C-alpha beads as a LAMMPS data file, in Angstrom:
LAMMPS data file: protein, C-alpha beads

66 atoms
65 bonds

1 atom types
1 bond types

-500.0 500.0 xlo xhi
-500.0 500.0 ylo yhi
-500.0 500.0 zlo zhi

Masses

1 110.0

Atoms # bond

1 1 1 0.000 0.000 0.000
2 1 1 1.348 3.399 -0.956
3 1 1 1.151 6.279 1.502
4 1 1 1.139 9.002 -1.151
5 1 1 -1.197 10.085 -3.936
6 1 1 1.137 8.277 -6.322
7 1 1 -0.354 7.153 -9.610
8 1 1 1.655 3.948 -9.320
9 1 1 -0.198 2.901 -6.165
10 1 1 -3.586 3.642 -7.719
11 1 1 -2.784 1.674 -10.854
12 1 1 -1.565 -1.290 -8.784
13 1 1 -4.770 -1.200 -6.717
14 1 1 -6.974 -1.009 -9.824
15 1 1 -5.146 -3.928 -11.454
16 1 1 -5.529 -5.987 -8.268
17 1 1 -9.255 -5.219 -8.105
18 1 1 -9.723 -6.167 -11.763
19 1 1 -7.789 -9.404 -11.307
20 1 1 -9.959 -10.402 -8.324
21 1 1 -13.309 -9.516 -9.917
22 1 1 -15.895 -12.268 -9.503
23 1 1 -18.156 -11.515 -12.474
24 1 1 -16.136 -10.053 -15.303
25 1 1 -19.171 -9.866 -17.579
26 1 1 -20.842 -7.092 -15.577
27 1 1 -20.059 -3.498 -16.635
28 1 1 -18.124 -1.227 -14.272
29 1 1 -18.323 2.446 -13.394
30 1 1 -15.304 4.061 -11.731
31 1 1 -16.407 7.076 -9.690
32 1 1 -13.849 9.366 -8.072
33 1 1 -13.081 12.921 -7.161
34 1 1 -10.834 14.889 -9.521
35 1 1 -7.607 13.864 -7.811
36 1 1 -4.555 14.018 -10.066
37 1 1 -3.929 10.301 -9.632
38 1 1 -7.352 9.512 -11.161
39 1 1 -7.088 12.060 -13.989
40 1 1 -3.604 11.161 -15.208
41 1 1 -3.203 9.696 -18.668
42 1 1 -1.945 6.264 -17.548
43 1 1 -4.836 5.704 -15.123
44 1 1 -7.518 6.890 -17.557
45 1 1 -5.976 4.791 -20.333
46 1 1 -6.182 1.673 -18.134
47 1 1 -9.839 2.372 -17.328
48 1 1 -10.630 2.841 -21.018
49 1 1 -8.714 -0.303 -21.999
50 1 1 -10.866 -2.270 -19.541
51 1 1 -14.072 -0.630 -20.893
52 1 1 -14.780 0.942 -17.512
53 1 1 -17.084 3.945 -17.584
54 1 1 -15.445 6.959 -15.926
55 1 1 -17.441 9.163 -13.560
56 1 1 -15.943 12.142 -11.714
57 1 1 -17.432 14.768 -9.476
58 1 1 -17.689 18.241 -10.920
59 1 1 -16.796 19.945 -7.654
60 1 1 -14.070 17.676 -6.293
61 1 1 -16.478 16.466 -3.595
62 1 1 -16.386 12.669 -3.834
63 1 1 -19.807 12.403 -2.155
64 1 1 -21.650 14.489 -4.764
65 1 1 -22.494 12.663 -7.971
66 1 1 -22.283 14.598 -11.257

Bonds

1 1 1 2
2 1 2 3
3 1 3 4
4 1 4 5
5 1 5 6
6 1 6 7
7 1 7 8
8 1 8 9
9 1 9 10
10 1 10 11
11 1 11 12
12 1 12 13
13 1 13 14
14 1 14 15
15 1 15 16
16 1 16 17
17 1 17 18
18 1 18 19
19 1 19 20
20 1 20 21
21 1 21 22
22 1 22 23
23 1 23 24
24 1 24 25
25 1 25 26
26 1 26 27
27 1 27 28
28 1 28 29
29 1 29 30
30 1 30 31
31 1 31 32
32 1 32 33
33 1 33 34
34 1 34 35
35 1 35 36
36 1 36 37
37 1 37 38
38 1 38 39
39 1 39 40
40 1 40 41
41 1 41 42
42 1 42 43
43 1 43 44
44 1 44 45
45 1 45 46
46 1 46 47
47 1 47 48
48 1 48 49
49 1 49 50
50 1 50 51
51 1 51 52
52 1 52 53
53 1 53 54
54 1 54 55
55 1 55 56
56 1 56 57
57 1 57 58
58 1 58 59
59 1 59 60
60 1 60 61
61 1 61 62
62 1 62 63
63 1 63 64
64 1 64 65
65 1 65 66
């Protein structure tokens, strides 16, 4: 587990979650705030490659849906 907002830690966590998914046929939505680690090219590219719909708050408040 990384203790920073490192993109590397987020990508590792996403890959682990995808690897351990039970039902890979169900669609996914990834909702987050607008943190730099979730907006970076490498992270977004991985989400797109896995056909995961991206959802981000407009205000940076992770509790408020767009």
